Z-matrix of the N, CA and C atoms (Angstrom, degrees):
N
C 1 1.441
C 2 1.525 1 110.36
N 3 1.295 2 118.36 1 -38.62
C 4 1.447 3 121.67 2 178.39
C 5 1.519 4 111.87 3 -65.72
N 6 1.328 5 118.05 4 -32.51
C 7 1.449 6 122.65 5 -179.66
C 8 1.523 7 111.42 6 -66.71
N 9 1.306 8 119.81 7 -42.15
C 10 1.461 9 124.04 8 179.67
C 11 1.526 10 110.31 9 -66.81
N 12 1.259 11 115.88 10 -39.03
C 13 1.448 12 120.49 11 179.32
C 14 1.528 13 111.13 12 -62.23
N 15 1.281 14 118.79 13 -39.21
C 16 1.457 15 123.48 14 178.80
C 17 1.518 16 110.33 15 -65.06
N 18 1.293 17 119.25 16 -40.49
C 19 1.457 18 122.54 17 178.80
C 20 1.537 19 111.89 18 -65.74
N 21 1.289 20 116.95 19 -39.13
C 22 1.459 21 120.63 20 178.96
C 23 1.528 22 110.06 21 -63.95
N 24 1.313 23 119.04 22 -44.77
C 25 1.461 24 121.61 23 177.55
C 26 1.525 25 111.41 24 -64.43
N 27 1.286 26 119.33 25 -37.83
C 28 1.457 27 122.79 26 178.63
C 29 1.521 28 110.47 27 -65.56
N 30 1.308 29 117.86 28 -40.20
C 31 1.452 30 122.16 29 179.66
C 32 1.533 31 110.71 30 -63.18
N 33 1.323 32 117.40 31 -48.43
C 34 1.463 33 120.65 32 179.14
C 35 1.524 34 111.37 33 -69.71
N 36 1.284 35 118.29 34 -37.35
C 37 1.454 36 122.15 35 179.30
C 38 1.512 37 111.33 36 -63.26
N 39 1.301 38 118.67 37 -38.74
C 40 1.457 39 122.33 38 179.11
C 41 1.520 40 111.85 39 -65.46
N 42 1.301 41 118.21 40 -38.03
C 43 1.461 42 119.95 41 -178.33
C 44 1.529 43 112.06 42 -75.84
N 45 1.294 44 119.28 43 -21.11
C 46 1.453 45 121.65 44 177.69
C 47 1.535 46 111.43 45 -68.04
N 48 1.283 47 119.07 46 -25.52
C 49 1.459 48 122.73 47 -176.07
C 50 1.525 49 112.94 48 -103.72
N 51 1.306 50 118.60 49 7.42
C 52 1.457 51 120.86 50 -179.49
C 53 1.526 52 109.52 51 -71.14
N 54 1.315 53 118.88 52 142.45
C 55 1.451 54 123.78 53 178.25
C 56 1.523 55 109.77 54 -108.65
N 57 1.342 56 115.05 55 138.30
C 58 1.451 57 120.34 56 176.03
C 59 1.517 58 107.94 57 -132.68
N 60 1.297 59 117.24 58 163.23
C 61 1.461 60 121.10 59 176.29
C 62 1.520 61 108.58 60 -141.23
N 63 1.319 62 115.58 61 161.17
C 64 1.450 63 121.36 62 178.97
C 65 1.512 64 108.93 63 -166.78
N 66 1.274 65 115.94 64 175.30
C 67 1.463 66 119.48 65 178.90
C 68 1.520 67 109.15 66 -139.07
N 69 1.284 68 114.75 67 154.60
C 70 1.451 69 122.47 68 177.96
C 71 1.522 70 107.93 69 -137.62
N 72 1.293 71 117.50 70 143.43
C 73 1.466 72 121.89 71 174.96
C 74 1.521 73 108.76 72 -84.26
N 75 1.313 74 115.53 73 135.84
C 76 1.451 75 121.49 74 176.70
C 77 1.524 76 106.96 75 -119.18
N 78 1.306 77 116.90 76 127.97
C 79 1.457 78 121.88 77 -179.99
C 80 1.528 79 108.88 78 -104.96
N 81 1.339 80 116.27 79 127.93
C 82 1.456 81 122.07 80 -179.21
C 83 1.528 82 108.45 81 -119.35
N 84 1.319 83 116.63 82 133.31
C 85 1.460 84 121.89 83 177.60
C 86 1.523 85 109.11 84 -123.24
N 87 1.318 86 116.19 85 127.43
C 88 1.459 87 122.08 86 173.84
C 89 1.523 88 106.54 87 -120.10
N 90 1.320 89 117.95 88 111.03
C 91 1.464 90 119.84 89 -178.23
C 92 1.524 91 111.97 90 -74.56
N 93 1.317 92 115.99 91 154.68
C 94 1.465 93 120.34 92 170.61
C 95 1.529 94 107.12 93 -68.78
N 96 1.335 95 116.24 94 136.40
C 97 1.462 96 121.02 95 -176.41
C 98 1.528 97 109.08 96 -133.47
N 99 1.310 98 115.97 97 134.18
C 100 1.467 99 122.27 98 173.02
C 101 1.525 100 106.60 99 -147.57
N 102 1.335 101 115.58 100 90.89
C 103 1.465 102 121.63 101 -177.50
C 104 1.522 103 109.73 102 -123.91
N 105 1.332 104 116.52 103 144.34
C 106 1.465 105 119.99 104 172.09
C 107 1.515 106 109.21 105 -148.79
N 108 1.309 107 115.19 106 155.34
C 109 1.458 108 121.10 107 170.74
C 110 1.520 109 109.84 108 -152.52
N 111 1.322 110 114.54 109 165.67
C 112 1.458 111 121.80 110 179.62
C 113 1.522 112 107.15 111 -112.35
N 114 1.328 113 116.03 112 128.90
C 115 1.464 114 122.27 113 -178.60
C 116 1.523 115 110.12 114 -121.50
N 117 1.293 116 120.74 115 143.75
C 118 1.457 117 126.92 116 -11.43
C 119 1.528 118 109.90 117 -76.22
N 120 1.319 119 115.79 118 164.32
C 121 1.457 120 121.03 119 177.98
C 122 1.527 121 109.83 120 -67.77
N 123 1.306 122 116.02 121 161.33
C 124 1.461 123 120.76 122 174.61
C 125 1.511 124 112.94 123 113.42
N 126 1.329 125 115.52 124 160.83
C 127 1.467 126 121.14 125 -178.21
C 128 1.520 127 112.38 126 -79.61
N 129 1.316 128 114.96 127 168.29
C 130 1.464 129 121.45 128 170.79
C 131 1.526 130 107.14 129 -124.40
N 132 1.312 131 116.92 130 156.65
C 133 1.458 132 121.74 131 179.04
C 134 1.521 133 108.68 132 -125.49
N 135 1.321 134 115.45 133 128.95
C 136 1.460 135 122.20 134 176.23
C 137 1.524 136 107.50 135 -123.61
N 138 1.324 137 117.03 136 117.46
C 139 1.475 138 121.34 137 -176.38
C 140 1.521 139 110.56 138 -124.27
N 141 1.324 140 115.31 139 128.77
C 142 1.461 141 120.49 140 174.09
C 143 1.535 142 108.56 141 -71.01
N 144 1.330 143 115.89 142 153.68
C 145 1.459 144 121.12 143 176.96
C 146 1.520 145 107.73 144 -112.68
N 147 1.352 146 115.86 145 131.18
C 148 1.459 147 119.01 146 179.83
C 149 1.525 148 109.18 147 -71.15
N 150 1.322 149 116.20 148 150.00
C 151 1.474 150 119.17 149 179.45
C 152 1.524 151 110.73 150 -70.21
N 153 1.311 152 115.28 151 156.92
C 154 1.470 153 120.96 152 178.74
C 155 1.522 154 111.58 153 -98.21
N 156 1.314 155 116.87 154 -4.16
C 157 1.459 156 121.58 155 -178.02
C 158 1.525 157 108.87 156 -136.08
N 159 1.305 158 116.66 157 135.69
C 160 1.465 159 121.62 158 178.33
C 161 1.524 160 110.15 159 -57.06
N 162 1.298 161 115.81 160 140.83
C 163 1.456 162 120.92 161 177.99
C 164 1.523 163 114.24 162 91.77
N 165 1.330 164 118.04 163 -7.68
C 166 1.465 165 120.95 164 179.46
C 167 1.538 166 109.99 165 -95.00
N 168 1.325 167 117.11 166 152.44
C 169 1.466 168 120.15 167 179.59
C 170 1.530 169 111.04 168 -79.73
N 171 1.326 170 114.31 169 170.31
C 172 1.466 171 120.40 170 170.65
C 173 1.518 172 109.58 171 -58.65
N 174 1.318 173 117.07 172 151.51
C 175 1.470 174 120.58 173 172.18
C 176 1.530 175 107.23 174 -94.90
N 177 1.311 176 114.88 175 125.12
C 178 1.462 177 119.66 176 -179.85
C 179 1.523 178 110.40 177 -68.04
N 180 1.320 179 117.28 178 145.72
C 181 1.465 180 119.31 179 175.71
C 182 1.527 181 110.81 180 -66.71
N 183 1.308 182 115.12 181 154.22
C 184 1.461 183 120.22 182 174.66
C 185 1.529 184 108.50 183 -64.98
N 186 1.337 185 118.61 184 130.89
C 187 1.470 186 120.10 185 178.95
C 188 1.535 187 110.81 186 -56.70
N 189 1.319 188 116.04 187 144.08
C 190 1.464 189 122.19 188 179.52
C 191 1.526 190 109.29 189 -92.14
N 192 1.330 191 116.62 190 126.65
C 193 1.467 192 121.74 191 179.35
C 194 1.532 193 111.49 192 -121.82
N 195 1.324 194 117.19 193 24.18
C 196 1.468 195 120.22 194 -174.59
C 197 1.530 196 114.12 195 -83.87
N 198 1.330 197 118.48 196 -12.99
C 199 1.470 198 120.96 197 -173.93
C 200 1.533 199 111.71 198 -100.59
N 201 1.339 200 114.09 199 146.02
C 202 1.468 201 123.01 200 177.90
C 203 1.517 202 108.74 201 -128.93
N 204 1.330 203 116.64 202 140.38
C 205 1.462 204 120.34 203 175.83
C 206 1.530 205 108.11 204 -102.48
N 207 1.340 206 115.52 205 125.04
C 208 1.465 207 123.24 206 178.22
C 209 1.522 208 108.06 207 -112.06
N 210 1.347 209 117.15 208 144.26
C 211 1.459 210 119.49 209 176.71
C 212 1.515 211 111.48 210 -150.75
N 213 1.334 212 114.11 211 160.47
C 214 1.462 213 123.81 212 172.49
C 215 1.523 214 106.66 213 -132.10
N 216 1.329 215 116.81 214 133.66
C 217 1.461 216 120.97 215 -177.01
C 218 1.530 217 110.14 216 -139.11
N 219 1.331 218 115.98 217 128.54
C 220 1.470 219 122.26 218 172.15
C 221 1.518 220 107.35 219 -146.16
N 222 1.320 221 116.55 220 141.31
C 223 1.455 222 120.92 221 179.85
C 224 1.516 223 109.32 222 -151.15
N 225 1.327 224 115.86 223 165.94
C 226 1.462 225 122.37 224 -176.17
C 227 1.516 226 112.79 225 -70.88
N 228 1.329 227 115.22 226 178.23
C 229 1.462 228 120.78 227 -177.60
C 230 1.521 229 112.12 228 -65.48
N 231 1.327 230 117.16 229 -26.02
C 232 1.462 231 119.15 230 179.39
C 233 1.533 232 111.99 231 -94.58
N 234 1.332 233 117.76 232 3.19
C 235 1.461 234 121.14 233 -179.08
C 236 1.512 235 112.11 234 -75.51
N 237 1.315 236 115.21 235 168.16
C 238 1.460 237 119.80 236 176.91
C 239 1.520 238 108.83 237 -120.49
N 240 1.325 239 115.63 238 169.59
C 241 1.455 240 119.51 239 -178.70
C 242 1.523 241 109.98 240 -61.89
N 243 1.319 242 114.70 241 167.25
C 244 1.461 243 120.60 242 -177.44
C 245 1.525 244 110.35 243 -112.00
N 246 1.321 245 114.19 244 162.59
C 247 1.454 246 122.03 245 176.26
C 248 1.529 247 108.38 246 -129.88
N 249 1.324 248 115.89 247 158.98
C 250 1.463 249 121.55 248 170.31
C 251 1.516 250 106.70 249 -119.99
N 252 1.337 251 114.88 250 129.83
C 253 1.460 252 120.89 251 176.93
C 254 1.523 253 109.40 252 -113.36
N 255 1.313 254 115.19 253 160.13
C 256 1.463 255 121.52 254 175.32
C 257 1.519 256 108.56 255 -136.68
N 258 1.322 257 115.12 256 145.08
C 259 1.469 258 121.51 257 175.63
C 260 1.521 259 108.13 258 -149.33
N 261 1.322 260 115.91 259 165.56
C 262 1.465 261 120.97 260 176.60
C 263 1.528 262 109.03 261 -117.24
N 264 1.320 263 115.80 262 156.27
C 265 1.465 264 120.35 263 -177.74
C 266 1.529 265 112.88 264 -78.83
N 267 1.330 266 117.20 265 -20.34
C 268 1.459 267 121.28 266 178.12
C 269 1.519 268 109.48 267 -158.08
N 270 1.309 269 115.76 268 153.93
C 271 1.461 270 120.38 269 173.13
C 272 1.526 271 107.97 270 -99.12
N 273 1.317 272 115.28 271 162.31
C 274 1.472 273 121.37 272 176.48
C 275 1.528 274 106.08 273 -115.54
N 276 1.330 275 117.58 274 119.54
C 277 1.472 276 119.56 275 -178.55
C 278 1.532 277 111.98 276 -53.51
N 279 1.331 278 114.55 277 130.79
C 280 1.455 279 120.68 278 177.42
C 281 1.519 280 114.85 279 84.95
N 282 1.350 281 117.91 280 -1.61
C 283 1.474 282 121.82 281 -175.42
C 284 1.531 283 110.32 282 -125.32
N 285 1.325 284 116.66 283 135.52
C 286 1.469 285 121.95 284 169.10
C 287 1.517 286 108.65 285 -101.22
N 288 1.316 287 116.36 286 130.93
C 289 1.464 288 122.12 287 172.69
C 290 1.519 289 105.09 288 -103.05
N 291 1.334 290 115.53 289 119.41
C 292 1.469 291 120.45 290 -173.96
C 293 1.529 292 110.85 291 -114.18
N 294 1.319 293 114.47 292 150.30
C 295 1.462 294 121.58 293 -178.75
C 296 1.519 295 109.32 294 -138.79
N 297 1.332 296 115.37 295 139.03
C 298 1.454 297 120.31 296 174.32
C 299 1.511 298 108.41 297 -139.82
N 300 1.341 299 116.07 298 128.23
C 301 1.464 300 122.15 299 174.69
C 302 1.524 301 107.78 300 -96.02
N 303 1.326 302 116.34 301 134.99
C 304 1.470 303 121.45 302 177.45
C 305 1.526 304 109.10 303 -84.35
N 306 1.316 305 116.73 304 169.57
C 307 1.469 306 121.67 305 174.50
C 308 1.527 307 108.95 306 -61.70
N 309 1.322 308 116.10 307 150.46
C 310 1.467 309 121.22 308 -179.83
C 311 1.525 310 110.24 309 -61.37
N 312 1.335 311 115.10 310 141.03
C 313 1.460 312 120.61 311 177.36
C 314 1.513 313 109.29 312 -147.18
N 315 1.321 314 116.49 313 174.66
C 316 1.457 315 121.35 314 179.97
C 317 1.507 316 111.55 315 82.70
N 318 1.326 317 116.02 316 -151.40
C 319 1.468 318 122.36 317 -178.54
C 320 1.527 319 109.10 318 -70.27
N 321 1.313 320 115.54 319 -178.59
C 322 1.462 321 119.57 320 175.34
C 323 1.505 322 111.43 321 118.20
N 324 1.321 323 114.28 322 175.98
C 325 1.444 324 120.20 323 179.82
C 326 1.515 325 110.67 324 -167.22
N 327 1.309 326 115.42 325 173.01
C 328 1.458 327 121.03 326 -178.21
C 329 1.516 328 110.68 327 86.62
N 330 1.332 329 115.09 328 -161.98
C 331 1.458 330 121.10 329 -178.55
C 332 1.524 331 109.31 330 -94.44
N 333 1.334 332 114.52 331 92.63
C 334 1.459 333 119.45 332 178.08
C 335 1.525 334 108.85 333 -80.40
N 336 1.319 335 116.55 334 155.99
C 337 1.458 336 121.92 335 -170.10
C 338 1.510 337 115.96 336 -74.01
N 339 1.330 338 113.79 337 172.43
C 340 1.456 339 123.77 338 179.83
C 341 1.522 340 109.28 339 -110.62
N 342 1.334 341 118.32 340 124.03
C 343 1.471 342 121.03 341 179.55
C 344 1.525 343 112.11 342 -66.77
N 345 1.327 344 115.84 343 149.40
C 346 1.471 345 122.35 344 -178.74
C 347 1.524 346 112.69 345 -85.17
N 348 1.331 347 118.93 346 -10.86
C 349 1.456 348 121.07 347 -175.36
C 350 1.514 349 110.19 348 96.72
N 351 1.312 350 116.59 349 -167.83
C 352 1.458 351 122.44 350 -177.61
C 353 1.527 352 110.00 351 -73.10
N 354 1.336 353 116.30 352 126.16
C 355 1.468 354 120.91 353 177.15
C 356 1.520 355 109.24 354 -126.56
N 357 1.310 356 115.77 355 154.99
C 358 1.463 357 121.74 356 171.83
C 359 1.516 358 106.96 357 -98.47
N 360 1.335 359 116.03 358 123.77
C 361 1.464 360 120.59 359 -177.30
C 362 1.524 361 111.03 360 -75.68
N 363 1.327 362 115.52 361 141.91
C 364 1.455 363 123.38 362 174.74
C 365 1.528 364 107.57 363 -134.47
N 366 1.305 365 115.84 364 -175.27
C 367 1.467 366 120.02 365 177.53
C 368 1.526 367 111.85 366 -77.87
N 369 1.314 368 117.38 367 -6.86
C 370 1.471 369 122.43 368 175.48
C 371 1.525 370 108.41 369 -96.56
N 372 1.343 371 118.71 370 127.81
C 373 1.473 372 120.16 371 179.20
C 374 1.531 373 111.72 372 -56.91
N 375 1.340 374 115.48 373 134.12
C 376 1.456 375 123.16 374 179.73
C 377 1.526 376 108.21 375 -124.51
N 378 1.328 377 116.28 376 137.35
C 379 1.467 378 120.94 377 -179.95
C 380 1.524 379 109.52 378 -66.12
N 381 1.356 380 115.36 379 126.81
C 382 1.470 381 119.97 380 175.52
C 383 1.526 382 111.35 381 -111.08
N 384 1.359 383 117.32 382 -24.12
C 385 1.462 384 122.19 383 176.94
C 386 1.523 385 106.91 384 -141.99
N 387 1.332 386 117.47 385 132.40
C 388 1.464 387 121.80 386 179.56
C 389 1.524 388 109.99 387 -128.78
N 390 1.325 389 115.98 388 170.91
C 391 1.465 390 121.12 389 175.37
C 392 1.513 391 114.48 390 70.73
N 393 1.333 392 117.70 391 27.02
C 394 1.468 393 120.51 392 178.82
C 395 1.517 394 108.19 393 -77.19
N 396 1.312 395 116.06 394 119.49
C 397 1.459 396 121.21 395 178.39
C 398 1.510 397 110.25 396 -98.20
N 399 1.301 398 115.25 397 -151.80
C 400 1.465 399 121.20 398 177.00
C 401 1.526 400 106.14 399 -77.12
N 402 1.336 401 115.43 400 107.56
C 403 1.460 402 118.75 401 -170.65
C 404 1.520 403 111.96 402 -162.64
N 405 1.332 404 113.70 403 173.57
C 406 1.460 405 122.19 404 170.67
C 407 1.519 406 107.19 405 -148.19
N 408 1.323 407 116.84 406 152.96
C 409 1.466 408 120.16 407 -174.08
C 410 1.512 409 114.51 408 -104.14
N 411 1.319 410 117.94 409 -7.50
C 412 1.448 411 119.52 410 -167.27
C 413 1.512 412 107.04 411 88.32
N 414 1.317 413 117.04 412 163.58
C 415 1.454 414 121.32 413 -173.68
C 416 1.522 415 111.21 414 -115.39
N 417 1.328 416 115.99 415 139.25
C 418 1.452 417 121.26 416 172.76
C 419 1.513 418 114.09 417 96.32
N 420 1.327 419 114.33 418 179.68
C 421 1.467 420 122.49 419 179.94
C 422 1.525 421 108.72 420 -61.09
N 423 1.319 422 116.26 421 136.97
C 424 1.458 423 121.69 422 -179.86
C 425 1.519 424 113.17 423 92.93
N 426 1.326 425 117.54 424 -3.63
C 427 1.465 426 122.63 425 178.40
C 428 1.522 427 109.41 426 -124.40
N 429 1.314 428 116.23 427 142.75
C 430 1.462 429 120.63 428 179.63
C 431 1.512 430 111.20 429 93.16
N 432 1.324 431 115.04 430 -139.29
C 433 1.463 432 121.52 431 -177.74
C 434 1.528 433 108.90 432 -113.64
N 435 1.326 434 116.51 433 121.66
C 436 1.460 435 119.77 434 175.84
C 437 1.530 436 108.31 435 -73.27
N 438 1.328 437 115.70 436 136.41
C 439 1.463 438 121.56 437 -179.10
C 440 1.519 439 110.24 438 -104.36
N 441 1.325 440 116.05 439 136.76
C 442 1.454 441 122.13 440 173.48
C 443 1.521 442 107.06 441 -114.55
N 444 1.332 443 116.16 442 120.64
C 445 1.463 444 121.98 443 179.64
C 446 1.528 445 107.50 444 -115.64
N 447 1.328 446 115.02 445 130.01
C 448 1.462 447 119.93 446 -179.48
C 449 1.528 448 110.02 447 -139.54
N 450 1.320 449 115.52 448 160.25
C 451 1.467 450 121.72 449 175.09
C 452 1.524 451 108.63 450 -130.47
N 453 1.325 452 115.39 451 140.05
C 454 1.461 453 121.94 452 178.82
C 455 1.526 454 108.77 453 -143.76
N 456 1.331 455 117.33 454 148.88
C 457 1.464 456 118.82 455 174.65
C 458 1.535 457 109.20 456 -67.14
N 459 1.338 458 116.02 457 143.23
C 460 1.466 459 119.08 458 175.05
C 461 1.527 460 111.65 459 -114.43
N 462 1.339 461 116.37 460 -20.03
C 463 1.453 462 120.23 461 179.92
C 464 1.534 463 107.87 462 -159.98
N 465 1.317 464 116.43 463 104.47
C 466 1.475 465 120.79 464 -176.35
C 467 1.522 466 112.28 465 -59.08
N 468 1.330 467 117.76 466 -30.42
C 469 1.467 468 118.73 467 -177.99
C 470 1.528 469 111.98 468 -70.38
N 471 1.329 470 118.77 469 -14.28
C 472 1.469 471 121.88 470 177.87
C 473 1.527 472 113.38 471 -98.89
N 474 1.333 473 117.60 472 -2.69
C 475 1.461 474 120.18 473 -178.12
C 476 1.520 475 111.90 474 -73.63
N 477 1.318 476 115.77 475 141.61
C 478 1.462 477 120.70 476 171.60
C 479 1.523 478 107.18 477 -142.21
N 480 1.335 479 115.85 478 143.89
C 481 1.468 480 120.66 479 -178.00
C 482 1.531 481 109.58 480 -58.96
N 483 1.324 482 116.45 481 132.42
C 484 1.457 483 122.90 482 179.24
C 485 1.517 484 108.79 483 -142.92
N 486 1.307 485 116.48 484 149.97
C 487 1.454 486 121.36 485 177.79
C 488 1.518 487 109.05 486 -124.26
N 489 1.307 488 116.07 487 126.99
C 490 1.471 489 122.98 488 174.76
C 491 1.522 490 114.36 489 52.95
N 492 1.324 491 117.04 490 44.53
C 493 1.456 492 120.51 491 174.56
C 494 1.525 493 107.88 492 -72.45
N 495 1.320 494 116.32 493 117.36
C 496 1.467 495 120.34 494 -177.78
C 497 1.523 496 110.54 495 -92.14
N 498 1.324 497 114.35 496 131.05
C 499 1.464 498 122.12 497 176.82
C 500 1.518 499 106.08 498 -123.10
N 501 1.320 500 116.28 499 132.17
C 502 1.462 501 121.17 500 178.96
C 503 1.519 502 109.59 501 -101.15
N 504 1.333 503 116.26 502 128.42
C 505 1.460 504 121.77 503 175.04
C 506 1.525 505 107.23 504 -97.35
N 507 1.332 506 116.28 505 126.98
C 508 1.459 507 121.84 506 178.72
C 509 1.522 508 109.21 507 -109.78
N 510 1.342 509 115.96 508 126.70
C 511 1.454 510 123.01 509 178.17
C 512 1.524 511 107.85 510 -108.13
N 513 1.332 512 117.31 511 138.38
C 514 1.466 513 121.91 512 -179.16
C 515 1.526 514 109.27 513 -136.75
N 516 1.350 515 116.28 514 132.69
C 517 1.461 516 120.78 515 172.86
C 518 1.529 517 107.10 516 -104.90
N 519 1.319 518 116.41 517 132.99
C 520 1.456 519 120.74 518 -177.76
C 521 1.533 520 110.13 519 -153.18
N 522 1.329 521 115.63 520 169.76
C 523 1.465 522 120.04 521 176.75
C 524 1.517 523 109.40 522 -69.80
N 525 1.300 524 114.72 523 148.17
C 526 1.460 525 121.80 524 -179.04
C 527 1.512 526 110.91 525 -72.53
């Protein structure tokens, strides 16, 4: 009886140490991505201040630096880098609306874009960030590119008093 018991343990013990191998196919999909948003949501207000003494010019509003542009970009092997453009829906006679994107900061990774510097916005889209590769900026205030928006007179003879003239800035991410 002891002899049979030893054989049974040897049989099971041998199979515990057997090695096998195999393979499985794994399918991976990475979609093309081109997303952007402006954080935080909501409008901004820029108001000129009238002079307190005759002969002095308008006082320009303090530039607004509260907005950040966040994006995510991925494309195939044959894709090219991306750009972000900005445009406005209307111009205001006598006024330049200016925009500047800062260098990317905060969270994120990959090849984040290069800002174009200070531009004057028009109704024609203008590149504000170029060279965006496969990357992400992080989400929310403090991540991505901080935006500075300012307004300045460009021609006093074209100025006319206006109250709450709304201008919409449109940002677009696209292939270069």
